N, C-alpha and C positions, 0 to 999 in steps of 0.2 A: 504494500499499499504506500501511496505517497505520504510520506511523513509530513510534509508541507500542509496537504490536505486534511490529514488527520488533526495536525496542530490547530487548524481553523476550528475544527469540531470540538476540540478539547476546550474551548472557552467555557463551555457550560460545565465540563468535567473539573476544570480548575476551580471554578466556582463551588462546586460540591466539595472538593478537595481542601478548600480553604475554610469549610464549614458555612458557606452561605446558605440561606433558605432556599430550597428548591420546591416550587409549588407542584402539586398534583395537577397532571394534565387534564384539562377540561375534556368531559365525555367519558365513555365506560372503556373498560379493559378490552372490550370487544372490537372497539374501534382502532385499538392498537396492537390488535392480535398479532399481525405480520411482523411489526417491528419487535414485539416481546419475543416470539417464538426465534426470530433471527438472533436476537442478543443472546438468548438462552442455549443456542448451538455452540457457543463458546465453553460452555460449562460442562462438567460431568454431572450425571442425573442426579445424585444425591446433593450435590450444592445447588443446582438449577431451582429445585424446589423452595427454597428459603433466600434466594438471590433479589435483591432490589434491581429493578430494570430503570435506566434512565436514558433519554434520547439525548441526540448530540446538542440540543438546544437546553439542556439541563431539566426538562421536564421530568417528574417521577412517574413512569407508566404503570408501575407496579411496586408497591412496598414489599420488603423483604425483612429477615429477622437474623440472617446469618453473618453478616458483616462484609458479604461479596455485593459488588455493584457491576452490572452488566450493561453493555452498550451494544446496539445493533451496528451493522455495517455502516459506516459513515455514508450517509445519503450522495455524496459526490462521487463514490466508488461504483463502478460497475460490476465489480466481483463480490467476494467474501471477505470479511475483516471484523466479525463481531470478537468483543472481549469482555471478560470478567475479571475484575480487579479486587484485592484486599485494600485495607486502609493504607499499608505502606505503599502500594503500587499508586493508591489515588495521590498521596503525597509526591511521589516520583512525577506521575502524570503532570501535576500541577507544576513543578520544577522544570520539567521538560518544554512543556507548551510556553512557559514564561521565561524560558532560558534563564533560569535561576540557578544557585548553587544547590547541590543534593549531596547527601553523604548518607547511605543506608546506616542505620544503626541496629537494624533487626532484619531478619528475613522477611521478604513479602513475596506473594505468589499471585500471578496473574494466568489466566487460561485462554488461550486461543486455540480451541480444539477444532474450529472449522479451517484453520489455517489464516492465512493472509495474502495481501496482494503483493507484498515484497517491500524491502527496505535495503539501504546500504549497511553492510556489516560494519563499516568504520566510521562513517559520518551520521551522527543523529539527526541532521536537518537536510540531509540530501533531499531533493525533490524528483530523482529519478536515477535511472542506471546511468553510469558513465563506464570508460575502459578502466578506470582505476578505482572505483569505490565499492568493489565486491557486492553487487546488487544480489540478494538473494530472495526468492519467494519460498518461504517456509510453508510446510504442511501443518497438520495439527500439532501444536507444541504448548509447553508450559514457558513461562518466562519467571525468573528468580531473581529478585534484587537481594543483595546481601553486602555486609561490609566488605570494601574493596579487598582486603587480604585474603578473604575466603575465596574470591574469584580467581586469584593468582595462579591456582593449581590447574585451570582449564585452558585447553587452547583457545585459539580465535577462528580456527578455520571450520567453516560450516559443513565441510565435506570430511571431517575426520571419523565419522561414524557414530558420534554421540554428541553430549552437551557441549556447547561453545559459548565464548564470552563475545557478545556483540558490543560494539562502542567502547572497547576497552581503553583505557587512557582519558575517558571523559567522566564528568560526573554521572552520566548516565547508563554506564555499563551495567549490564545485566546478563545472566546466564539462560541461554536459549536451550531448551530440553525438547528435542524433537520426540513425539510419540506416535507419529503416523508417516507416511510416505509423502515426499513432495509431488507435486503435480509435473 
């Protein structure tokens, strides 16, 4: 997914992460069933049951109780890229979207079990593939933020056959954990 496109959508997410009030969306859950279903595709079934679902404008489409917030695929994308984040990832997302410093003090887990549209493996703000930015379209995966020293033991090569660090050397470094095949 184009990270600048998602960054634009993260305005609502950043407000949520900062603790701002998000008003429930007008209408019924049935009105938003497609967005809710898309968002929950990012989660494993046990988590999906209790997750809050928020659209990219910051409207709560469904209240949840388990501490995870799920977002549907950003509306400006033609493919698939829903995600579910815990509180630490919401803090990370606010920092990334606003280009603020971030340093994980605890583990955080984000689920993208429907895969994504692609991102640079080395540049957190790349807008598309180039010859030198290691663009990778990942299949179903988890993303883990952790204190930087815990990430040091992992490679950065997305083709190593296991987990890898994306955006190493930046405040937004995180562990990518593939759990399914890439397209």
